N, C-alpha and C positions, 0 to 999 in steps of 0.2 A: 742438217747443214743449212746455212742461210747467209745472205749478204745484206747488210743493212747500211743505208746511207743516212747521213744526218747533216742538216744545214745549220750552221752556227749563226744565229741571228745577230750576234754582236759584231760580225765582220761581213764585208761585202766586196764584190769587184768594184763597186763605186764608193765614192767618198761619203762617209757618214759624219754628219755634223749635228750639233744641237744649239738651239738659240739660248744665249746666256744673259739676255737682258741688255740694258743700255750701258754704254761706257760712260761713266760719270766722272768727268774731269772738266777743267776750265775751258777746253777747246772743242771737245766732241761730245755730242749727245746722241750718237747713233747706236743702233742695236748691233751686237757682235755675234759671231758664230764661233763655237769651239769645236775642234776636231776630235771626234770620238774614235774614228778608225780611218787610216789612210787607204786610198783605193788600191786594189790588188787584182788586176785583170787575169792573173794566173790562178786565182783561188779556185779550189775544187771542194766538193763535198768531203766531209769525213766519211770513211767507209770502214766497216768492221765485218770480217768474215768469221763466222762462228760455227761450231759444231758441238754436239754433245751426245752422250750415250748414257742411258739410265736403266736402272733395274729396281723393280718393286716386288717384294715377296713377303709372304706370311708363313710363320711357323707355329704349329701347335695351337692355333687359334688364340694365342696370347702374345705373340711377338710380330710386329710389323716393321719392316725395314725399307729404306729407300737409299739408293746409292747412285750418284751421278758424277761423271767425269766430263769436263768441258774444255774447250780451247777457243781462244779468240785472238785474231791478229788484226790490229787496228792501224790505220794511217790517219793519225789525229792532227788537228790544228792545235799547235802549241805556241807558247810565247818564246820568241827567239830574238836574238840581238840583230840590229840592223845598223848601218852606218849613220852617224849623227847628221849627215847631210839631209836626211829625210825629216829632221826636226824633232825626232824622238829616238830613244835608245833601243826600244823593243817594239815588236809587232807580232800579232798572231799570224802564223804562216803554216802551210802544209809541210809535212815532212817528219812528223813524230811517229815513227814506227815502233809499236809496242806489241810484244807477245804476252798473252795471258793464258794460263791454263791452271786448272785446279780441280779439287774434288769436294763434293758435298755429301754428307751422310747424316741420316736421321734414323732413330729407332725408338719405338714405343713398346713397352712390355708391361705385363702385369704378373709379377712374381708370385703373388698370392691373392686369391679372391674367394671369399665366402659370403654368406648372407649378411653377417654383421661386421665383417672385417675385409678390407681390400687395400692393396698396396700397388701403386702404379709408378712407373719411371719413364721419363722421356729424355732422350739424349740427342743432341745435334752437334755437328762439327763440320768445319770447312777449312780448307787450306788452299791458298792461292799463290802462284808464282807469277811475277811479272818481270819482264826484262826488256831493256832498251835494245832495239836492233839498229839504231841509228848511230852512225859514226859521228863522234862529236866534232870532227873537222867539217862535215857537211851539214851538221844540224844548226849551224850558226853562220852569220856573216862576219861578225866580230868575235873575238875570243871571249869565252865565258869568264866571269869575274870570280875571284877567289871566294867571295861571300856566297856565290851560288853553290859551291861544293860544301861549304860549312853549313849552310842553311837548307840543304837538299833542294835548292832551286825553287823553294816554295811548294814543292810537290807537283808542279805542273811543267817542269822543264826536264828534258832528257839530258843528262850530264855526261854519262860515260857508257859506251857500248858494253853490254854484258852485265850491267848492274841494274838493280830495281829502280823504279821511278822515284821512290822516296829515299834513295841512298844518300848518305851524308858522310863527310870526312871531318877529321879533327887534327889539331896540332899534336905532335908526339911529345907528351909530357915526360920528362926524365927525372923529376924530383925537385926538391928545394935546395937552394944554395946554402951550405952550412955557414957562410959568412954573414948573410943578411936575410935569409929566408925568402928571397925572391925566386919565382919559378924559373926553371930551365927547360930547354926543349932540344930535340934532335930534328934538325932541318935537312938531314941528308947531305948530299953533295960529295965532292965539289962539282960546281956547275960551270959550263962554258958560256959565260955571259948571262943575260937575263933569262930566268926560267919562267915560261908562261903557262906551263901545265901544273896547276896546284897539286894534283895527285902525286907529283914527284916528291913533294916534301910534306904532304899531309898523309895521315893514315886513315884507312877505311874503318868506319865505326859501326856500320850496319844500316838498317832501314828503319824509318820512323814508324811505319805501319806494321802491325803484327802480321806474321805469316800464318798464324793458326788461330782460329776463333772457335769457341765451343760453348755449349750451354747444357745445363742439367735441370730438370724439374722433377719433383717427386711429390706424391700425394699419399697420405695414409688416412684411411677412414675407419672409425670404429663406431658402429651404430649411427647416431646423428652427429658425431663429432669428427671433424676432419682437420688435418694439419698439412700444410703445403709449404714448399720452399723452392725458390728459383735461384740458380747460380749462373754466372757467366765467367768464361775463361778466355784470356787473350795471352798469346805467347809469341815471343820472337822479336817484338819491337824494341827499339832503343830511343832514348831521349836524353837531353842534357838537364842536369840539376839546376835549379834557379840560383842566382847569385846570392851571396850572404846578406847583402842589403842593396838598396836602390841605387846609390851612387858609387858602387864598388868599381865599376869599369872606368869611371872618371878619376879614380884614385883619390877621392875626397874622403876625409874621415866621416864616419857615420854621424848623422844628426841625432842628438840625444832623445828626440821625440819619435824616431823611426823604429819600426819593428825590425829586429835583427834575427838572423838565423842562429840557433844555438851552436851550429858548427863553427861560428866565429870564435867560440871559447877554445876550440882545438887548434887555432892558428899557430904558426911558428912565432915563438917569443924569445928563444935563446938558442945558442948552438947546441946541437944534439936533438932538438925537436924534429929535425927533418927525418929522423929515423922512425917517427911515430905518426906523422901527419903529412898531408899533402895540401893543407890550407896555408897559403902564403902569408907572410907578415904584412901588416898594413904599411903602405908606402908613405914614408915621412921625409924622403930626401927632396931637395930642390933642384937637382940636376936632371939630366936626361937618361939616367941609368935605367929608367923604366921602359926604354924603347929598344927594339931589336929590328934590324934590317933583314927583311925576308929575301928569299932568292929571286923574287920578282922586282927587287930594288925599292920596295916601299917600306917605310917604317911602320911598326905596329907596337902597341902597348903590350907589355908582357902580362898585364892583368887581363886584358881582352883575350890574349892568346890562352891564358890559363882557363878562363871561362869557356873557351871554345876548344879545349883540349880533350883528349881521351880520358883524362882524370875526372872529368865531370859527366862522362857518359855512363848511363846506368840502364839496366834492363827495365823496360816498362811493362813486363809481363805481370799479370795479376789474376787472382781469383776473387770474385765479388759475390756476396749474397745479395742479390738485387731485391728479393722480397721474401718475407716470412709471414704466413697468414694462418689464422685459426678461425674456424667456423663451426657454429653449433646450430643444428636444425631440429626444431621441435617436432615430435611425432605428429603425424596428420590427425590421429585420433584426438589428441589433446587440442590441436588447432580448431577442430570442429566444435569443440565445446564453447568457444567464444566467436564462432562464425567466421573463422579465417580458414583459408586453404593452405597457408604456409606461414611460418614464423622462423626467423633466424637471427642470430647475433654473430658479428664478425669483428675481428681485430687484425690489423696488419702493420708491419713496419717495413719501409723501403730503405735500401742501403744500410743493412744491419752491420756488415763488416766487410773489410777488404784485406786480403793477404798479398803483400807486395814486398819489394826490396826494402830492407831496413834503411837504406840510404835516403829514402824519402822522409825519414824522421816523422812518420805518422801522417804525412800529407797524402792526398789522393794521387795515385800514379797518372791519372788522366789529366788532372789539373796542375800538379807540380807544387804549388805553393798554397793550396787551400784544401778543404775537405768537402766531400759530398754530404749535404745535411741528411740526417735521418728524418724520415717522414712517418709519423704515427697516424693511423686511421682507425676509427671505430664506426660500426654501422649496425643499424637495426632494420630489418626488412620484414614487412607484413603483407601477405597477399590475401585478397578477398575474392 
C-alpha cells in the first residue's frame, strides 16, 4: 500500500506565461507574453492511493507463474470547462476522481525439453477496469459539449459517473430512408424544452481503450535450428470506421483524384437498397434536407451524424503476429575450424499478419485507414 503525490509542471498556483517575440505591426514593436496557464491558488498535488497483492510460484521445475491484483484511486488534474469570462474555455483543475483496478498474469513453461529438442511458451495477460467517480455536475463549471461525449473527451476528461475514462457515445442510427437513401436516427424524446444532457439522445458505444491485453511467445529448438513467434492480443475496445472519402462530411462529391473506400460501391442507389446496406446515398440536393435539429436545438448534418453513429462503430479487438524469426547456429566444433567461437544466420519478419474485424476491409485496426508495413530482416553473426 502506498500514497504517491505528483506535481503537474504545466500548471501552477501562479500565472505561467511565455515570451512570444515582438508584435510586428505599424504601431507597436514591443515584446508580448502569451498565457500558458491561468493562476490557480487552490491547486493541489495529484495524489494516488494504490495497493497490490502478488503471488509467485513454480511447479514441476518447468512452470513459473506470477499473479498480481492491484487497485488505484486517483484525484487527478484534468481538463475542465470554465466560464468564458476567464478568457479561455477550459483549464486544468483538481477534481478528477478515477478508480482503477486490474489483474496481471504471466506464465512461462517448457512443455518438452531434451538435449536436441526443446519447446518453450510464454504467456502474459492483463485486464484493467477504470471508472469515473466524479459526478458530471460537479466535474465542470460549464456544461460539457455534445462533441465531448462523441469523441470520448479526448481520453482526458471525465464525462459521466460510472463510465470508463475513454467512454464514448454515438447517434442511434435507424436505417436509410427508402425514398432518397438519407440516414435516419432515433433521438428519443419527447423533451420538455432544450435538452442539455447528450446521453439522453445518444447511445453508449463502449470504450476506445481495450479492457484486456495479452501476449504469447513460443520457441522451438531442434539442434542448432530455432523457430520463434510473438503474438499480441487486444480485446474489448471500440472505434469508428473512417469516412468513405475525405470530403464526405461536407457533402461534396468525391474528387476524381481522391482515394475512395470500396464501401462506397455499396451505397444506396435505388429504392430497396436500404435492406442490404447502411451506406447512405450521395447528397445531391440543393435544399436543407441534409440538416436535422437536435434536442439541444442545434442543427447538424445527417452525414456528420451518420459518421458519428453506432452504424460506424466496430470492435477494435485483434490478434497480431508481431514477429516470426528463424535462427541457425553452427556447431562450435565447426566454428573452431575457422577460428570462430560462434556463427549464426537469422531471418525475421515483423507484423506478419493481423486478425481483426472484416469491417476494416484489410486495414490495420490500430490505424484504421492504412496498414502496418511488414519488415524483413536478415543477419549474420560471427564471434571470435
